[in-house]
MARMAR-586375 format. One record per atom (N, C-alpha, C, O): residue number from 0; atom name; x, y negated, z. Coordinates in Angstrom, 1 decimal. Layout:
% residues N
{nr = NUM atom = CA xx = X yy = Y zz = Z} .
...
This chain:
% residues 77
{nr = 0 atom = N xx = 7.4 yy = -67.1 zz = -30.7} .
{nr = 0 atom = CA xx = 7.8 yy = -68.8 zz = -30.8} .
{nr = 0 atom = C xx = 6.7 yy = -69.4 zz = -31.0} .
{nr = 0 atom = O xx = 5.8 yy = -69.2 zz = -31.8} .
{nr = 1 atom = N xx = 6.8 yy = -70.6 zz = -29.9} .
{nr = 1 atom = CA xx = 5.8 yy = -71.5 zz = -29.7} .
{nr = 1 atom = C xx = 5.8 yy = -72.8 zz = -30.7} .
{nr = 1 atom = O xx = 6.9 yy = -73.2 zz = -31.1} .
{nr = 2 atom = N xx = 4.8 yy = -73.2 zz = -31.1} .
{nr = 2 atom = CA xx = 4.7 yy = -74.4 zz = -32.0} .
{nr = 2 atom = C xx = 4.8 yy = -75.8 zz = -31.1} .
{nr = 2 atom = O xx = 4.2 yy = -75.7 zz = -30.0} .
{nr = 3 atom = N xx = 5.4 yy = -76.6 zz = -31.3} .
{nr = 3 atom = CA xx = 5.4 yy = -77.7 zz = -30.5} .
{nr = 3 atom = C xx = 4.3 yy = -78.8 zz = -31.0} .
{nr = 3 atom = O xx = 4.4 yy = -79.3 zz = -32.1} .
{nr = 4 atom = N xx = 3.3 yy = -79.1 zz = -30.1} .
{nr = 4 atom = CA xx = 2.4 yy = -80.2 zz = -30.6} .
{nr = 4 atom = C xx = 2.9 yy = -81.4 zz = -31.2} .
{nr = 4 atom = O xx = 2.4 yy = -81.7 zz = -32.3} .
{nr = 5 atom = N xx = 3.7 yy = -82.2 zz = -30.6} .
{nr = 5 atom = CA xx = 4.3 yy = -83.5 zz = -30.7} .
{nr = 5 atom = C xx = 5.7 yy = -83.5 zz = -30.4} .
{nr = 5 atom = O xx = 6.0 yy = -82.7 zz = -29.5} .
{nr = 6 atom = N xx = 6.7 yy = -84.1 zz = -30.9} .
{nr = 6 atom = CA xx = 7.9 yy = -84.4 zz = -30.5} .
{nr = 6 atom = C xx = 8.1 yy = -85.0 zz = -29.0} .
{nr = 6 atom = O xx = 7.4 yy = -85.9 zz = -28.6} .
{nr = 7 atom = N xx = 9.0 yy = -84.6 zz = -28.3} .
{nr = 7 atom = CA xx = 9.2 yy = -85.0 zz = -27.0} .
{nr = 7 atom = C xx = 9.5 yy = -86.6 zz = -26.8} .
{nr = 7 atom = O xx = 10.4 yy = -87.2 zz = -27.5} .
{nr = 8 atom = N xx = 8.8 yy = -87.3 zz = -25.9} .
{nr = 8 atom = CA xx = 9.1 yy = -88.8 zz = -25.7} .
{nr = 8 atom = C xx = 9.8 yy = -88.9 zz = -24.5} .
{nr = 8 atom = O xx = 9.5 yy = -88.3 zz = -23.4} .
{nr = 9 atom = N xx = 10.8 yy = -89.8 zz = -24.7} .
{nr = 9 atom = CA xx = 11.9 yy = -89.9 zz = -23.5} .
{nr = 9 atom = C xx = 11.8 yy = -91.4 zz = -23.3} .
{nr = 9 atom = O xx = 11.9 yy = -92.2 zz = -24.3} .
{nr = 10 atom = N xx = 11.4 yy = -91.7 zz = -21.9} .
{nr = 10 atom = CA xx = 11.4 yy = -93.0 zz = -21.4} .
{nr = 10 atom = C xx = 12.6 yy = -93.1 zz = -20.2} .
{nr = 10 atom = O xx = 13.0 yy = -92.1 zz = -19.5} .
{nr = 11 atom = N xx = 13.0 yy = -94.3 zz = -20.1} .
{nr = 11 atom = CA xx = 14.2 yy = -94.6 zz = -19.2} .
{nr = 11 atom = C xx = 13.6 yy = -95.9 zz = -18.3} .
{nr = 11 atom = O xx = 12.9 yy = -96.8 zz = -18.7} .
{nr = 12 atom = N xx = 13.8 yy = -95.7 zz = -17.0} .
{nr = 12 atom = CA xx = 13.8 yy = -96.9 zz = -16.0} .
{nr = 12 atom = C xx = 14.9 yy = -96.8 zz = -15.1} .
{nr = 12 atom = O xx = 15.5 yy = -95.7 zz = -15.0} .
{nr = 13 atom = N xx = 15.2 yy = -97.9 zz = -14.4} .
{nr = 13 atom = CA xx = 16.2 yy = -97.8 zz = -13.4} .
{nr = 13 atom = C xx = 15.4 yy = -98.4 zz = -12.2} .
{nr = 13 atom = O xx = 14.6 yy = -99.3 zz = -12.1} .
{nr = 14 atom = N xx = 15.9 yy = -97.6 zz = -11.2} .
{nr = 14 atom = CA xx = 15.3 yy = -97.7 zz = -9.9} .
{nr = 14 atom = C xx = 16.6 yy = -97.9 zz = -8.7} .
{nr = 14 atom = O xx = 17.3 yy = -96.9 zz = -8.3} .
{nr = 15 atom = N xx = 16.8 yy = -99.2 zz = -8.3} .
{nr = 15 atom = CA xx = 18.0 yy = -99.3 zz = -7.7} .
{nr = 15 atom = C xx = 19.1 yy = -99.2 zz = -8.6} .
{nr = 15 atom = O xx = 19.3 yy = -99.9 zz = -9.6} .
{nr = 16 atom = N xx = 20.0 yy = -98.2 zz = -8.0} .
{nr = 16 atom = CA xx = 20.9 yy = -97.8 zz = -9.0} .
{nr = 16 atom = C xx = 20.8 yy = -96.7 zz = -9.6} .
{nr = 16 atom = O xx = 21.8 yy = -96.2 zz = -10.3} .
{nr = 17 atom = N xx = 19.7 yy = -96.0 zz = -9.4} .
{nr = 17 atom = CA xx = 19.6 yy = -95.0 zz = -10.3} .
{nr = 17 atom = C xx = 18.8 yy = -94.7 zz = -11.6} .
{nr = 17 atom = O xx = 17.7 yy = -95.2 zz = -11.6} .
{nr = 18 atom = N xx = 19.1 yy = -94.2 zz = -12.6} .
{nr = 18 atom = CA xx = 18.5 yy = -94.0 zz = -13.9} .
{nr = 18 atom = C xx = 17.6 yy = -92.9 zz = -13.7} .
{nr = 18 atom = O xx = 17.9 yy = -91.7 zz = -13.4} .
{nr = 19 atom = N xx = 16.3 yy = -93.3 zz = -13.9} .
{nr = 19 atom = CA xx = 15.2 yy = -92.2 zz = -14.0} .
{nr = 19 atom = C xx = 14.7 yy = -92.0 zz = -15.5} .
{nr = 19 atom = O xx = 14.3 yy = -92.9 zz = -16.3} .
{nr = 20 atom = N xx = 14.7 yy = -90.8 zz = -15.7} .
{nr = 20 atom = CA xx = 14.3 yy = -90.4 zz = -17.0} .
{nr = 20 atom = C xx = 12.8 yy = -89.9 zz = -17.1} .
{nr = 20 atom = O xx = 12.5 yy = -89.2 zz = -16.1} .
{nr = 21 atom = N xx = 11.9 yy = -90.1 zz = -18.1} .
{nr = 21 atom = CA xx = 10.7 yy = -89.6 zz = -18.0} .
{nr = 21 atom = C xx = 10.4 yy = -89.0 zz = -19.1} .
{nr = 21 atom = O xx = 10.3 yy = -89.6 zz = -20.2} .
{nr = 22 atom = N xx = 10.1 yy = -87.7 zz = -19.0} .
{nr = 22 atom = CA xx = 10.0 yy = -86.8 zz = -20.4} .
{nr = 22 atom = C xx = 8.5 yy = -86.5 zz = -20.6} .
{nr = 22 atom = O xx = 7.9 yy = -85.7 zz = -19.8} .
{nr = 23 atom = N xx = 7.9 yy = -87.1 zz = -21.6} .
{nr = 23 atom = CA xx = 6.6 yy = -86.7 zz = -22.0} .
{nr = 23 atom = C xx = 6.7 yy = -85.7 zz = -23.1} .
{nr = 23 atom = O xx = 7.3 yy = -85.9 zz = -24.1} .
{nr = 24 atom = N xx = 6.1 yy = -84.4 zz = -22.8} .
{nr = 24 atom = CA xx = 6.3 yy = -83.4 zz = -23.7} .
{nr = 24 atom = C xx = 5.3 yy = -82.2 zz = -23.6} .
{nr = 24 atom = O xx = 4.4 yy = -82.4 zz = -22.8} .
{nr = 25 atom = N xx = 5.4 yy = -81.3 zz = -24.1} .
{nr = 25 atom = CA xx = 4.5 yy = -80.0 zz = -24.1} .
{nr = 25 atom = C xx = 4.8 yy = -79.2 zz = -22.9} .
{nr = 25 atom = O xx = 5.9 yy = -78.5 zz = -22.8} .
{nr = 26 atom = N xx = 3.8 yy = -79.2 zz = -21.9} .
{nr = 26 atom = CA xx = 4.1 yy = -78.6 zz = -20.7} .
{nr = 26 atom = C xx = 4.3 yy = -77.0 zz = -21.3} .
{nr = 26 atom = O xx = 3.7 yy = -76.5 zz = -22.3} .
{nr = 27 atom = N xx = 5.2 yy = -76.3 zz = -20.5} .
{nr = 27 atom = CA xx = 5.4 yy = -74.8 zz = -20.8} .
{nr = 27 atom = C xx = 6.6 yy = -74.3 zz = -21.7} .
{nr = 27 atom = O xx = 6.8 yy = -73.1 zz = -21.9} .
{nr = 28 atom = N xx = 7.2 yy = -75.4 zz = -22.1} .
{nr = 28 atom = CA xx = 8.2 yy = -75.2 zz = -22.9} .
{nr = 28 atom = C xx = 9.6 yy = -75.8 zz = -22.2} .
{nr = 28 atom = O xx = 9.6 yy = -76.6 zz = -21.2} .
{nr = 29 atom = N xx = 10.7 yy = -75.5 zz = -22.8} .
{nr = 29 atom = CA xx = 12.0 yy = -76.2 zz = -22.0} .
{nr = 29 atom = C xx = 12.6 yy = -77.0 zz = -23.1} .
{nr = 29 atom = O xx = 12.8 yy = -76.6 zz = -24.3} .
{nr = 30 atom = N xx = 13.0 yy = -78.2 zz = -22.5} .
{nr = 30 atom = CA xx = 13.6 yy = -79.2 zz = -23.5} .
{nr = 30 atom = C xx = 15.0 yy = -79.6 zz = -23.1} .
{nr = 30 atom = O xx = 15.4 yy = -79.6 zz = -22.0} .
{nr = 31 atom = N xx = 15.9 yy = -79.9 zz = -24.0} .
{nr = 31 atom = CA xx = 17.0 yy = -80.3 zz = -23.7} .
{nr = 31 atom = C xx = 17.4 yy = -81.7 zz = -23.7} .
{nr = 31 atom = O xx = 17.0 yy = -82.5 zz = -24.6} .
{nr = 32 atom = N xx = 18.1 yy = -82.2 zz = -22.7} .
{nr = 32 atom = CA xx = 18.2 yy = -83.8 zz = -22.7} .
{nr = 32 atom = C xx = 19.7 yy = -83.7 zz = -23.0} .
{nr = 32 atom = O xx = 20.4 yy = -82.9 zz = -22.4} .
{nr = 33 atom = N xx = 20.4 yy = -84.7 zz = -23.9} .
{nr = 33 atom = CA xx = 21.7 yy = -85.0 zz = -24.2} .
{nr = 33 atom = C xx = 22.0 yy = -86.4 zz = -24.2} .
{nr = 33 atom = O xx = 21.2 yy = -87.3 zz = -24.1} .
{nr = 34 atom = N xx = 23.2 yy = -86.6 zz = -24.1} .
{nr = 34 atom = CA xx = 23.7 yy = -88.2 zz = -23.9} .
{nr = 34 atom = C xx = 25.1 yy = -88.3 zz = -24.4} .
{nr = 34 atom = O xx = 26.0 yy = -87.5 zz = -24.4} .
{nr = 35 atom = N xx = 25.2 yy = -89.6 zz = -24.9} .
{nr = 35 atom = CA xx = 26.7 yy = -90.0 zz = -25.3} .
{nr = 35 atom = C xx = 26.8 yy = -91.3 zz = -25.1} .
{nr = 35 atom = O xx = 25.7 yy = -91.9 zz = -24.9} .
{nr = 36 atom = N xx = 27.8 yy = -91.9 zz = -25.0} .
{nr = 36 atom = CA xx = 28.5 yy = -93.2 zz = -24.4} .
{nr = 36 atom = C xx = 28.5 yy = -94.3 zz = -25.5} .
{nr = 36 atom = O xx = 28.3 yy = -95.5 zz = -25.3} .
{nr = 37 atom = N xx = 28.8 yy = -93.5 zz = -26.7} .
{nr = 37 atom = CA xx = 29.0 yy = -94.4 zz = -28.1} .
{nr = 37 atom = C xx = 28.5 yy = -93.8 zz = -29.3} .
{nr = 37 atom = O xx = 28.8 yy = -92.8 zz = -29.9} .
{nr = 38 atom = N xx = 27.4 yy = -94.7 zz = -29.8} .
{nr = 38 atom = CA xx = 26.6 yy = -94.1 zz = -30.9} .
{nr = 38 atom = C xx = 27.5 yy = -93.8 zz = -32.3} .
{nr = 38 atom = O xx = 27.0 yy = -93.3 zz = -33.3} .
{nr = 39 atom = N xx = 28.7 yy = -94.3 zz = -32.2} .
{nr = 39 atom = CA xx = 29.5 yy = -94.1 zz = -33.4} .
{nr = 39 atom = C xx = 30.2 yy = -92.6 zz = -33.5} .
{nr = 39 atom = O xx = 30.8 yy = -92.3 zz = -34.5} .
{nr = 40 atom = N xx = 30.0 yy = -91.8 zz = -32.3} .
{nr = 40 atom = CA xx = 30.5 yy = -90.5 zz = -32.2} .
{nr = 40 atom = C xx = 29.4 yy = -89.4 zz = -32.7} .
{nr = 40 atom = O xx = 28.2 yy = -89.7 zz = -32.6} .
{nr = 41 atom = N xx = 29.9 yy = -88.3 zz = -33.2} .
{nr = 41 atom = CA xx = 29.0 yy = -87.6 zz = -33.6} .
{nr = 41 atom = C xx = 28.6 yy = -86.5 zz = -32.5} .
{nr = 41 atom = O xx = 27.6 yy = -85.9 zz = -32.8} .
{nr = 42 atom = N xx = 29.3 yy = -86.2 zz = -31.5} .
{nr = 42 atom = CA xx = 28.8 yy = -85.3 zz = -30.5} .
{nr = 42 atom = C xx = 28.3 yy = -85.8 zz = -29.4} .
{nr = 42 atom = O xx = 28.8 yy = -86.7 zz = -28.8} .
{nr = 43 atom = N xx = 27.1 yy = -85.1 zz = -29.1} .
{nr = 43 atom = CA xx = 26.2 yy = -85.2 zz = -27.8} .
{nr = 43 atom = C xx = 26.7 yy = -84.4 zz = -26.8} .
{nr = 43 atom = O xx = 27.1 yy = -83.2 zz = -27.0} .
{nr = 44 atom = N xx = 26.5 yy = -85.0 zz = -25.7} .
{nr = 44 atom = CA xx = 27.0 yy = -83.8 zz = -24.2} .
{nr = 44 atom = C xx = 25.7 yy = -83.3 zz = -23.7} .
{nr = 44 atom = O xx = 24.7 yy = -84.1 zz = -23.5} .
{nr = 45 atom = N xx = 25.7 yy = -82.0 zz = -23.5} .
{nr = 45 atom = CA xx = 24.6 yy = -81.5 zz = -22.9} .
{nr = 45 atom = C xx = 24.4 yy = -82.1 zz = -21.2} .
{nr = 45 atom = O xx = 25.3 yy = -82.4 zz = -20.4} .
{nr = 46 atom = N xx = 23.3 yy = -82.3 zz = -21.1} .
{nr = 46 atom = CA xx = 23.0 yy = -82.9 zz = -19.5} .
{nr = 46 atom = C xx = 22.3 yy = -82.0 zz = -18.8} .
{nr = 46 atom = O xx = 22.7 yy = -81.5 zz = -17.8} .
{nr = 47 atom = N xx = 21.0 yy = -81.6 zz = -19.4} .
{nr = 47 atom = CA xx = 20.3 yy = -80.7 zz = -18.5} .
{nr = 47 atom = C xx = 19.1 yy = -80.0 zz = -19.6} .
{nr = 47 atom = O xx = 18.7 yy = -80.6 zz = -20.6} .
{nr = 48 atom = N xx = 18.8 yy = -78.7 zz = -19.4} .
{nr = 48 atom = CA xx = 17.6 yy = -78.2 zz = -19.8} .
{nr = 48 atom = C xx = 16.5 yy = -78.1 zz = -18.8} .
{nr = 48 atom = O xx = 16.6 yy = -77.6 zz = -17.7} .
{nr = 49 atom = N xx = 15.5 yy = -78.7 zz = -19.4} .
{nr = 49 atom = CA xx = 14.2 yy = -78.9 zz = -18.2} .
{nr = 49 atom = C xx = 13.0 yy = -77.9 zz = -19.0} .
{nr = 49 atom = O xx = 12.6 yy = -77.7 zz = -20.2} .
{nr = 50 atom = N xx = 12.6 yy = -77.2 zz = -17.9} .
{nr = 50 atom = CA xx = 11.2 yy = -76.4 zz = -18.1} .
{nr = 50 atom = C xx = 10.3 yy = -77.2 zz = -17.6} .
{nr = 50 atom = O xx = 10.4 yy = -77.5 zz = -16.4} .
{nr = 51 atom = N xx = 9.1 yy = -77.7 zz = -18.5} .
{nr = 51 atom = CA xx = 8.3 yy = -78.4 zz = -18.1} .
{nr = 51 atom = C xx = 7.2 yy = -77.6 zz = -17.7} .
{nr = 51 atom = O xx = 6.6 yy = -76.8 zz = -18.4} .
{nr = 52 atom = N xx = 6.7 yy = -77.9 zz = -16.2} .
{nr = 52 atom = CA xx = 5.3 yy = -77.4 zz = -15.7} .
{nr = 52 atom = C xx = 4.3 yy = -78.5 zz = -15.8} .
{nr = 52 atom = O xx = 3.1 yy = -78.2 zz = -15.8} .
{nr = 53 atom = N xx = 4.6 yy = -79.7 zz = -15.8} .
{nr = 53 atom = CA xx = 3.5 yy = -80.6 zz = -16.3} .
{nr = 53 atom = C xx = 4.3 yy = -81.9 zz = -17.0} .
{nr = 53 atom = O xx = 5.5 yy = -82.0 zz = -16.9} .
{nr = 54 atom = N xx = 3.6 yy = -82.8 zz = -17.5} .
{nr = 54 atom = CA xx = 3.9 yy = -83.9 zz = -18.4} .
{nr = 54 atom = C xx = 3.3 yy = -85.0 zz = -17.9} .
{nr = 54 atom = O xx = 2.1 yy = -84.9 zz = -17.6} .
{nr = 55 atom = N xx = 4.0 yy = -86.2 zz = -17.8} .
{nr = 55 atom = CA xx = 5.4 yy = -86.2 zz = -17.8} .
{nr = 55 atom = C xx = 6.2 yy = -85.8 zz = -16.8} .
{nr = 55 atom = O xx = 5.8 yy = -85.9 zz = -15.6} .
{nr = 56 atom = N xx = 7.5 yy = -85.3 zz = -16.8} .
{nr = 56 atom = CA xx = 8.5 yy = -84.9 zz = -16.2} .
{nr = 56 atom = C xx = 9.4 yy = -85.9 zz = -15.7} .
{nr = 56 atom = O xx = 9.8 yy = -86.7 zz = -16.6} .
{nr = 57 atom = N xx = 9.9 yy = -86.0 zz = -14.5} .
{nr = 57 atom = CA xx = 10.8 yy = -87.0 zz = -13.8} .
{nr = 57 atom = C xx = 12.2 yy = -86.6 zz = -13.6} .
{nr = 57 atom = O xx = 12.3 yy = -85.9 zz = -12.6} .
{nr = 58 atom = N xx = 13.4 yy = -86.9 zz = -14.2} .
{nr = 58 atom = CA xx = 14.5 yy = -86.7 zz = -13.7} .
{nr = 58 atom = C xx = 15.3 yy = -87.6 zz = -13.5} .
{nr = 58 atom = O xx = 15.3 yy = -88.6 zz = -14.3} .
{nr = 59 atom = N xx = 16.3 yy = -87.6 zz = -12.5} .
{nr = 59 atom = CA xx = 17.2 yy = -88.6 zz = -12.2} .
{nr = 59 atom = C xx = 18.5 yy = -88.2 zz = -12.7} .
{nr = 59 atom = O xx = 19.0 yy = -87.1 zz = -12.4} .
{nr = 60 atom = N xx = 19.2 yy = -89.0 zz = -13.6} .
{nr = 60 atom = CA xx = 20.6 yy = -88.8 zz = -13.9} .
{nr = 60 atom = C xx = 21.6 yy = -89.3 zz = -13.1} .
{nr = 60 atom = O xx = 22.0 yy = -90.5 zz = -13.3} .
{nr = 61 atom = N xx = 22.1 yy = -88.4 zz = -12.1} .
{nr = 61 atom = CA xx = 23.1 yy = -89.1 zz = -11.1} .
{nr = 61 atom = C xx = 24.2 yy = -89.4 zz = -11.4} .
{nr = 61 atom = O xx = 24.9 yy = -90.1 zz = -10.7} .
{nr = 62 atom = N xx = 24.7 yy = -88.8 zz = -12.8} .
{nr = 62 atom = CA xx = 25.9 yy = -89.0 zz = -13.2} .
{nr = 62 atom = C xx = 25.7 yy = -90.1 zz = -14.1} .
{nr = 62 atom = O xx = 26.6 yy = -90.1 zz = -15.1} .
{nr = 63 atom = N xx = 24.9 yy = -91.0 zz = -14.1} .
{nr = 63 atom = CA xx = 25.0 yy = -92.3 zz = -15.2} .
{nr = 63 atom = C xx = 25.5 yy = -93.7 zz = -14.4} .
{nr = 63 atom = O xx = 25.7 yy = -94.7 zz = -14.9} .
{nr = 64 atom = N xx = 25.5 yy = -93.3 zz = -13.0} .
{nr = 64 atom = CA xx = 25.9 yy = -94.4 zz = -12.1} .
{nr = 64 atom = C xx = 27.5 yy = -94.8 zz = -12.2} .
{nr = 64 atom = O xx = 28.0 yy = -95.8 zz = -11.7} .
{nr = 65 atom = N xx = 28.3 yy = -93.6 zz = -13.3} .
{nr = 65 atom = CA xx = 29.5 yy = -93.8 zz = -13.1} .
{nr = 65 atom = C xx = 29.8 yy = -94.3 zz = -14.7} .
{nr = 65 atom = O xx = 31.0 yy = -94.6 zz = -14.9} .
{nr = 66 atom = N xx = 28.9 yy = -94.5 zz = -15.6} .
{nr = 66 atom = CA xx = 28.9 yy = -94.8 zz = -16.8} .
{nr = 66 atom = C xx = 28.3 yy = -96.2 zz = -17.0} .
{nr = 66 atom = O xx = 27.2 yy = -96.4 zz = -16.5} .
{nr = 67 atom = N xx = 29.0 yy = -97.2 zz = -17.8} .
{nr = 67 atom = CA xx = 28.4 yy = -98.5 zz = -18.1} .
{nr = 67 atom = C xx = 27.2 yy = -98.4 zz = -19.2} .
{nr = 67 atom = O xx = 26.3 yy = -99.2 zz = -19.1} .
{nr = 68 atom = N xx = 27.3 yy = -97.5 zz = -20.1} .
{nr = 68 atom = CA xx = 26.5 yy = -97.5 zz = -21.2} .
{nr = 68 atom = C xx = 26.3 yy = -96.0 zz = -21.4} .
{nr = 68 atom = O xx = 27.3 yy = -95.3 zz = -21.5} .
{nr = 69 atom = N xx = 24.9 yy = -95.3 zz = -21.5} .
{nr = 69 atom = CA xx = 24.4 yy = -94.1 zz = -22.2} .
{nr = 69 atom = C xx = 23.3 yy = -94.2 zz = -23.0} .
{nr = 69 atom = O xx = 22.5 yy = -95.1 zz = -22.7} .
{nr = 70 atom = N xx = 23.2 yy = -93.3 zz = -24.0} .
{nr = 70 atom = CA xx = 22.2 yy = -93.1 zz = -24.8} .
{nr = 70 atom = C xx = 21.7 yy = -91.9 zz = -24.7} .
{nr = 70 atom = O xx = 22.5 yy = -91.0 zz = -24.5} .
{nr = 71 atom = N xx = 20.4 yy = -91.6 zz = -24.8} .
{nr = 71 atom = CA xx = 19.8 yy = -90.2 zz = -24.6} .
{nr = 71 atom = C xx = 19.3 yy = -89.7 zz = -25.7} .
{nr = 71 atom = O xx = 19.1 yy = -90.5 zz = -26.6} .
{nr = 72 atom = N xx = 18.9 yy = -88.5 zz = -25.8} .
{nr = 72 atom = CA xx = 17.6 yy = -88.1 zz = -26.7} .
{nr = 72 atom = C xx = 17.4 yy = -86.7 zz = -26.2} .
{nr = 72 atom = O xx = 18.3 yy = -86.1 zz = -25.5} .
{nr = 73 atom = N xx = 16.1 yy = -86.1 zz = -26.4} .
{nr = 73 atom = CA xx = 15.4 yy = -85.0 zz = -26.1} .
{nr = 73 atom = C xx = 15.2 yy = -84.2 zz = -26.9} .
{nr = 73 atom = O xx = 14.6 yy = -84.7 zz = -27.8} .
{nr = 74 atom = N xx = 15.3 yy = -83.1 zz = -27.0} .
{nr = 74 atom = CA xx = 15.3 yy = -82.0 zz = -28.1} .
{nr = 74 atom = C xx = 14.4 yy = -80.9 zz = -27.9} .
{nr = 74 atom = O xx = 14.5 yy = -80.3 zz = -26.8} .
{nr = 75 atom = N xx = 13.3 yy = -80.7 zz = -28.9} .
{nr = 75 atom = CA xx = 12.4 yy = -79.8 zz = -28.6} .
{nr = 75 atom = C xx = 13.1 yy = -78.4 zz = -28.9} .
{nr = 75 atom = O xx = 14.1 yy = -78.3 zz = -29.6} .
{nr = 76 atom = N xx = 12.4 yy = -77.2 zz = -28.0} .
{nr = 76 atom = CA xx = 12.9 yy = -75.9 zz = -28.6} .
{nr = 76 atom = C xx = 12.8 yy = -75.7 zz = -30.1} .
{nr = 76 atom = O xx = 13.2 yy = -74.6 zz = -30.6} .
């Protein structure tokens, strides 16, 4: 088991109609990105597992174009 140096940091930006997520985290580990459309619900939806070869890592959420609102979180292993 590896120890995570610091919690992952997730940043969002919009480029044209695409939502770009930038994950700053410890390279060499796999992180899970989850989302939900309503903060009053308890369940998060799995979006992707990212194996970081470098940090920051950029990911485009192509499914976000169909959602008016999304909240994200990044989980460390």
